[in-house]
N, C-alpha and C positions, 0 to 999 in steps of 0.2 A: 256475668253475662259476657263481658269482654274476653275473659279467659276461654270461655266456651267457643267464642267466635274464632279466636286464634287457633285453637285445636282443630276446629273444622277446616280452616284454611290450610293448615299444614297437612291434614289428612287428604284433602282434595288435591293439594299440590303433589304429594307423594304419588298418588295413583295416576295423576296426569303424566308425571315423569316416567313412572313404571310402564306406561303405555308406549313410550318411545322404544324401549327394549323389545317389547312384544311385537310392535309394528315392524321393527327392523328384522326380527327373526322371521316373521310371517312373510315379509317382502322377499327375502332371500329363499325361503322354502318354496314359494310359488313359482320361482324362476326355473326354466328348463336348463339353464346354464348360467354360470357366474364367472366373471373375469375381473381381476383387479391388478393394477400396478402396485407393487409393494416395495417398501424399504424396511429392512430388518437391521436392528441395532442390538448388539450384545455388549453389555457393560458389566465388567467385574467390579463390584462395588468396593471391595477391600483393596484391590490393586489399583483402582482408578484407571483402568484401561478400557478402551472402547473400540469395537470394530463394526463397520457398516457394510451392507451389501444391498443391491437393488435388483429387482426382477419382476416376475409376473406370477400370479396365482390363477389357476383355472379349476373350476368345479363343475361336475356334471354327473348326476345319478350315482352317488356314493363313490365317485372317483375324484382324485385330486392330482394336480400336477403343479409343482413349484419349481421355478428356475431362479437362482440367485447368483449374482456376479460381484466379486470384489477383485482380489488378486487372481483368482481363478473361478471357474464356473462350477456350480453344484446344482444337480437336478434331483427332484424327488417325484417318483411316480407311484401312485397308489391305485390299484384296480384289482378286483376279484380277490380281495383280502391278502394281496401281496404288495409289499413295499420295496421299491428298488431305489437305492441311494447311489447316485452316480457322481463321482468326483473327477473332474477333468484335470489334466496336468496344467501347470503354469506355463502358458505359451511363451512367456518372456525368458524363462530359465530352463525349460524342459520341452522343447518343441517336438521331440520324438518320444515323449513319455506316454505311458499307457493310462487309460482310464481305470480307476478303481471302482468296482461295483460291489455293493453289499445288498444282498437280496434277503429280506426278512419275511418269513412265512408264518412264524409262530409268535415271536415276541414283538408285536406291533406296538410302538409307543402310544401311551394313552392320549397324547395330544392329537394324534391322527383322528381318533374317534371323536374327540371334542370338536375338531374342525368340521367333521362331517355333520355333527349335531348342530353346530353354529349355522351351517348353510342349509340344513334340510329338516331338522327335527326340533322345533321350538320347545316342545314339552320335555324332551330328554335333556336339552341344554339347560333349561331353567331348573330342572330337578338336580342336575349335576352341579350347577353353579347358582345357588340361591342368591338373591340380591341382598347386599348388606346396606348399601346407601346409594342414593342417586342425587346428582346436582346438575342443574341446567343453567347455562349462561352463554349468551351470544350465539345461540343456535347450535350449541354443542351440549350433549348430555354425557356426563361422566358417571359411569355405573361401576361401583365396586362390588365384586362378587366373592362369595365364599367357595373355596375349592375343596373337594373331597380327596383330591390327589395329595398324598403326603409330601411329594417333592415340590409342590407349589405353595408358597407362603402367602403371596398377595397376587390378586388378579383383577384387572380392570378393563373396561371397554369404553371407548369414546365413540359416540354415534351422532351423526348429523340429524338433528331433531326436525329438520325441514323435509329432507328427502329420504331419511332413514337408511342412508348408506353408512358403512363402517368407516371410521376415521383412524382408529388405533386399537390394537389389542396389546396389552402389556402384562407381564408377570415377573415375579421374583421367585427364584427356585431356592432349594435348601442349601445350595453352596454359594448363596449371595450373588447370583448372576441375574441381572435385570435384562429381560428380552422384550423389545418393543417391535411390533410390526405395524407400520403405517400403511393405510390403504388409500388409493386414489384411482380416479378414472374408471369408475364402475361401469361395466358393460353386462347387461342382462340379455338372456335368450339369444345369444349369438350361436351360430352353427359350429358344433364341435364334433369330432369323431372319437370313437372309443380308442382308436389307436393313439390319440394324443396323450392318453393316460397309461399306456402300456409300454414297457421297455424290453427290448430284446438285445442281450449282450452281443458284442462282436467277438470274433475269434481272438482279437488282439487285447481284449479287456482282461484285467485281473479280477476274477469273480470270487466272492466269498458268499456262500449260502448259509444262512442261520435259521 
């Protein structure tokens, strides 16, 4: 009798925690626009080196804009199935340098689609990343996910279990680099323009189209 009660409690606990992921996905999918402040950390595990950058992430109607700053500024524009990567020159060492722009029209990284699903398509996201385990403590749910992408070995989400906002997305790739994206200052349904997600190169830019 006692063992049956323990199993029942664990069963109910699992589905209570599973609801955190679903509620977070649903909350973001219902929003007309999403904005987060972000902090991105890349850690090469074998070399024990780490780099950090901070910036902003915007999402609206299958469009994404990400701006990151460390020694120099990098921007990512995704709209109409075109990804533009903009690398600004280091203002301290190359004030007259040109921006380097890479425009991808065919080989869009899978992570872009995953981010789109994270913010807009709960069913597709949970199908691509099934839940392995979930643990909840002090208002934070840590959800480990299984990835179908061969270059991602481990993937996890941290979610605020009170307001269902994202806290952190982290993954380890096939070359032992751990990438963590911390989210804060969530803003939903703010006014955004389609032009916020589209990039037009200047004549002075060095442009590579793939």
